[in-house]
N, C-alpha and C positions, 0 to 999 in steps of 0.2 A: 491274882490269878484269875483265869478266868472258866465259867464251869457251863458246859452243857451237861442238861439234865432230860431224863427222860419222864411225863408222864406217863402210865398204863393204864390201859380202859379198864373199867371195874370201878365202884363206887367208894375205893381208898385216894384220901387224898396225897400218898407218898408219890415221892419224886424220887426217881435211882439216879446216880451219877454215871454220865455215860465216858466224858475226856474231862480232866483239867490241863488249860494249859495257860501260860504266860501270854502267848500271843491271843491275838483276836481269832475266833470261832467262825461268828457272822460280821458282817460289813455292816456297819448301822447306818442306814439311810437319811436322806437330807430331810426332815422334819420344819424345812421353813415356812414351806407353806401347809396351815393349818388351816379347819373349819370348824368351829366350833358341831359335836353331832347332832344334825336335823337329817331325820329319816326322808322327808322328802330331797333332801339335798342332794345334787349328782356331782361328783367328785372330779375334778378334772386330772388329768396320768399324774401329774406332779402332785396333788394335794393329798390330807392324811384327816382325818376324822379325828376327835381329840376329845377328853372327855376331863375336866381337870378335874379338883378335889376328891379323886377317887376312891380313894380308900374308905371314907365316911358314906359313900354310896350302897356302901355291903355288898358289892360283887365281890367276893374273894375267889383264892381258886386252892388255896393252903400255902402258896408259897410267898407269897408278895406281901401280905400283911403281918408276916415273922419277921424276926432278925434273921439277917442272910449269914452262916456259917456252912461251909463246903465240907465241914467234916462231919454235918452229922448225916451224909448221904451217902445212904449202903450203895455199891458199886453194882452196875446191871451185869447182868449175868446173860448168857450166850443163850436161853431158853428165851428170856424176854422179849428178844425186838418186836418178834411179832404182834405185840401188846401194846404198840406204843402208840397213845393217841396222838399227842404231840410234842412238839421238841421246846423247852426254852434254854435258851442261854444267857447266864447272868455276867455282863460286863461294866467292871465299873460300878454306876450307878443304873443301870441300865439293863430292864430283863427284855429279852427278843423272843416272840414266839413264834413256832412255824408249826402249822396243824403237819399231821405227818400223812401222806396220801400212801395209797396201795405201791403207788410204782415208784417209791423210794429203797424199799428194801428188796434188793435186786438179789436173784438166787443161780443167776445164769454162769455159765464157765467165762472167765475175764481173765485178761496178762494184765499186769503191769509194763507201762512205755518205758523199755531202758533196752541197753544195751546186748542184752541177754535174758530175754523174757522168757518166763515161765508161766503153761498153763494153771493157774489156779478152778479143780472145782470142789463144792462141795464146802464153799467156803462164802456162803453169803456177805452183802456189804449194804451199808447204808448212803445211801444221799444226800447229801446237805443241798437245800435250793438253795437258790439264790433269794430269792423273794419271802418276807416278812408278813406274815400275819397282824401282828400286834407290836407294841414297846410300851414298857411299861417303865417310865423316869420316877424313881423313886423320890429324887430330890425334889423335884416339883410335886407328886406325888399325881400325873398324867398319864393316862393311856392313850396313844395315839395307833388309830387303825382304818383298814379299810373296807371292810366288810363287814357288818356285825355279825350275819346269819355262819360266818366263816371261823366267830372267835365265844360262841353261842356255849359251845362246849367249855372251854376254858374259864369263863368266870362266870360263877354261879350267880343268876336271876337277870343277866344284863339283857337277856331278852324282851324282858317287861318296857324297855326302850324304845322298843322295835315298833314303827311306822303301823295304821292301821288300813286296812287294806281299802281300795276305792269301790264303790259299786259295783264298777266294770271288773275287779278283780274277786270279789262275793261272787258276781254270777258263773264268771271262769273256774271256780271251785269247785261250786254248787252244781256245775255241768259236768264234773268228770266220770267216767262210767262206772265208778265202784261208788256213787251219790246217788239218792234217786228221794225227792222231798215228799214228805207225808204231805196229806190234806189239809192239814192244821200249821203248816209253815212254809213260808214263801220265803225267795233272794230278799227280801225287804225285812225279813224279821230279824236279820243277823244284827245282833248289839256291839258294842263298841270292845268287847275283852275278847270275843272272838273274831272282828275284823284284825284283830292285832293278829291272834293267831293263824287265822288264813292268809295274811302276809305274809308270816314265815312260812307256812306247808308249802305254800305256792313255790316260791326261792328254793325249798328243800324239794319238792318233786321234781322243779327245772332239773334242779340235780343231778337225779335218777336217770340208769339206763328204764327201758319199759321193763325189764324185767327185774328189778330192786323197785319201782313199781309196784307191779304184782307180789313181792316177798312183802314189802310194807304190808299193804292191805291186809295179806293172808295173817302177818304176823296180830295189825293192830282186832281182826276179826277174833284171834283164839281168845285175847282178855274181854274187849267190848260184848261182851255177851248178853248186856242189858240194853244194848242200840238193835231194834228190829231189822230182819235184813230181807232179803229178795231176791234168791238168787245171789247172786255175787255183788249185787249192792246192798249198801247200809240205806234203810228208809231211817230219813234226819225228820222228826215228828215234834222235838225239843232244842232249844239251844243246849242245855246237858247233853243232848245224845252229840249235838253237832262240837261239841267240848271234847267229848270222849274219844270221837275218831280223830278230831287234830292233835291229841296229846299222843296217838298211835303214831300219824304220820310221823312226830319229833321221834317216835319211839322212847317211850317213858315209863315204858310199862317194864316190870323184871320181876322174878320171882325169886324167891328164895332159894341159897343152896341147901340150906339145915330147915329141916320141917315145910317141906316148898308150900310158901307163901306167896299168892301175888298180891303185889302192890304196885302202887304209882309213884314217880317221884315227883318232889314238890318242886322242880327246879330242873331246864336240863342239863344232864350230866349222863354222856355214851357211858353204856352198860354193856 
């Protein structure tokens, strides 16, 4: 039996069952051409990165590290679909992961292609895309993926493998309209840890619309009260200031629901 599971947004590791089928749900891609993960390597169209001996690396997600049993998952309910973060299809020894995009949940009017079509309203559908973001082979303990940025919310801590930003990229980030450098901090002051964070933050910013950039800056300001500001700009005077702003770009801050308390997630998980 094959299973399609949904991971919801939030800090729980719970997966919900969407579909159980004897047929394949997602088409398995050709993994003939693979490369050991190297951040500086640019994949060809038919290539995949791979990480061998994956589980001992500690990049868990609450699913692949456990023995799989389809009967342990609760069935998803209609009110949960808008909260799906990503889908995971369990087929044989493979786990196929697909990040959920907003355009995959359709709430428009539609009709089925038949000889007697009927207009459907108020019946949203989820479109399962052909592409796959990551594949975990349980038998070989190997993870295959194309873009580590797309899977950082699927495997806790995997962002530590990301490349360090070049000096040009550091300069680009520190020249953003919402960044200003203090008198004691220069573009050459950035250490390795923050260079890794900058490399990821630039990719994140490049994936945002202009309005989303405004939103993430506003969100970051609401949490980074210890970082000095000048109008709409963060004034970066230390490595710590830079780190806090970079955490904001990756939306790692959250507030607890009960007895509200602002906190920082110790790894990148969508909240």
